[in-house]
C-alpha positions in Angstrom: 0.0 0.0 0.0 1.2 3.5 -0.9 0.5 6.4 1.5 0.2 9.9 0.1 2.3 12.4 2.0 2.7 16.1 1.8 3.7 18.9 4.2 1.9 22.3 4.7 2.9 25.2 7.0 0.4 26.5 9.4 0.3 30.2 8.4 -0.6 33.3 10.3 -4.0 33.6 8.6 -4.9 30.0 9.7 -4.6 30.9 13.4 -6.6 32.8 16.0 -5.1 35.8 17.8 -3.4 33.5 20.3 -1.4 31.8 17.5 -3.3 28.5 17.7 -4.8 27.0 14.6 -8.4 28.1 14.0 -10.0 24.7 13.4 -12.1 25.8 10.3 -8.8 26.7 8.6 -7.8 23.0 8.9 -10.7 22.2 6.6 -9.6 24.6 3.9 -6.1 23.2 4.1 -7.5 19.7 3.9 -9.3 20.5 0.7 -5.9 21.7 -0.8 -4.2 18.5 0.3 -7.0 16.4 -1.2 -6.7 18.2 -4.5 -2.9 17.5 -4.4 -3.6 13.8 -3.7 -5.8 13.5 -6.7 -3.1 15.2 -8.9 -0.4 12.9 -7.5 -2.6 9.9 -8.5 -2.8 11.4 -12.0 -6.4 12.6 -11.8 -6.2 16.4 -11.3 -9.4 18.1 -10.3 -8.9 20.6 -13.1 -9.4 17.8 -15.6 -12.1 16.0 -13.6 -14.2 19.2 -13.2 -13.7 21.0 -16.4 -13.3 18.2 -18.9 -15.0 15.1 -17.4 -17.6 17.0 -15.3 -17.0 14.8 -12.2 -17.1 16.3 -8.7 -15.8 14.8 -5.5 -17.9 16.4 -2.7 -17.5 15.3 0.9 -20.4 13.3 2.2 -19.1 12.7 5.7 -16.2 14.1 7.7 -15.2 13.0 11.2 -12.4 14.9 12.9 -10.6 14.3 16.1 -8.3 17.0 17.5 -5.5 15.7 19.7 -3.1 18.6 20.1 -3.2 22.3 19.0 -1.3 23.4 15.9 0.8 26.6 16.4 1.5 29.3 13.9 4.7 28.2 12.0 4.2 24.5 12.5 5.0 22.3 9.5 2.2 19.9 9.3 2.8 16.5 7.8 -0.3 15.1 6.1 -0.8 11.4 5.2 -3.8 9.9 3.3 -4.7 6.3 3.1 -7.7 4.9 1.1 -9.7 2.7 3.5 -12.4 1.7 0.9 -13.4 2.4 -2.6 -17.1 1.8 -3.2 -19.2 2.1 -6.3 -19.4 5.9 -6.1 -17.8 6.7 -2.8 -14.3 6.5 -1.3 -13.3 6.5 2.3 -10.1 8.3 3.2 -8.1 8.3 6.5 -6.1 11.4 7.2 -3.5 11.9 9.8 -1.8 15.2 10.4 1.3 15.5 12.6 4.0 17.9 13.5 7.4 16.8 14.8 6.2 13.2 15.0 3.2 14.1 17.2 -0.3 13.7 15.8 -2.3 17.0 15.8 -5.5 15.6 14.4 -7.1 12.8 12.4 -10.0 12.7 10.0 -12.1 10.1 8.4 -13.7 11.4 5.2 -16.1 9.9 2.7 -16.1 11.6 -0.7 -18.5 10.7 -3.5 -18.2 10.9 -7.3 -20.9 13.1 -8.7 -22.0 14.3 -12.1 -21.6 18.1 -12.3 -24.5 18.1 -14.8 -27.1 16.3 -12.6 -25.4 16.7 -9.1 -26.2 13.0 -8.5 -23.7 10.3 -7.6 -22.1 8.3 -10.4 -19.9 5.2 -10.4 -16.2 5.9 -10.3 -14.8 5.5 -13.8 -12.4 2.5 -14.1 -9.4 4.7 -14.7 -10.0 6.7 -11.5 -10.7 3.6 -9.4 -7.4 2.1 -10.8 -5.5 5.2 -10.0 -6.4 5.0 -6.3 -5.9 1.2 -5.9 -2.2 1.6 -4.8 -3.4 3.7 -1.8 -6.0 1.2 -0.7 -5.2 -0.4 2.7 -7.0 -3.6 2.1 -7.6 -4.7 -1.5 -10.8 -6.5 -0.5 -12.3 -3.0 0.2 -12.6 -2.2 -3.5 
């Protein structure tokens, strides 16, 4: 199994006046990391959205905060694919700094038609692109 990894800084604008991460900012950062994950798998959102008219909205998101992030922290993100369904994909996120976990998230995204805004099956090429990140190949 391959794990997607990237690093992002916690910037001044992501923090409250005390210098601690403002938790809604984490969600904005997470969207950018997810976009980077799709690009790394060879399925950039710019192509999915503009050319193939496929969206990937979040259906469910469960976050657990373990330690506050501080302005200037370099956050290490990792993404694993827990399950690939017919039209949904379950992702496990872990965000750490200096080897300590700051927060975790379990996210379900769904493939949708941008024409009808209804779920659609993952195209075979997209499903195949994410198979290396799947923890248990029986969850496809």
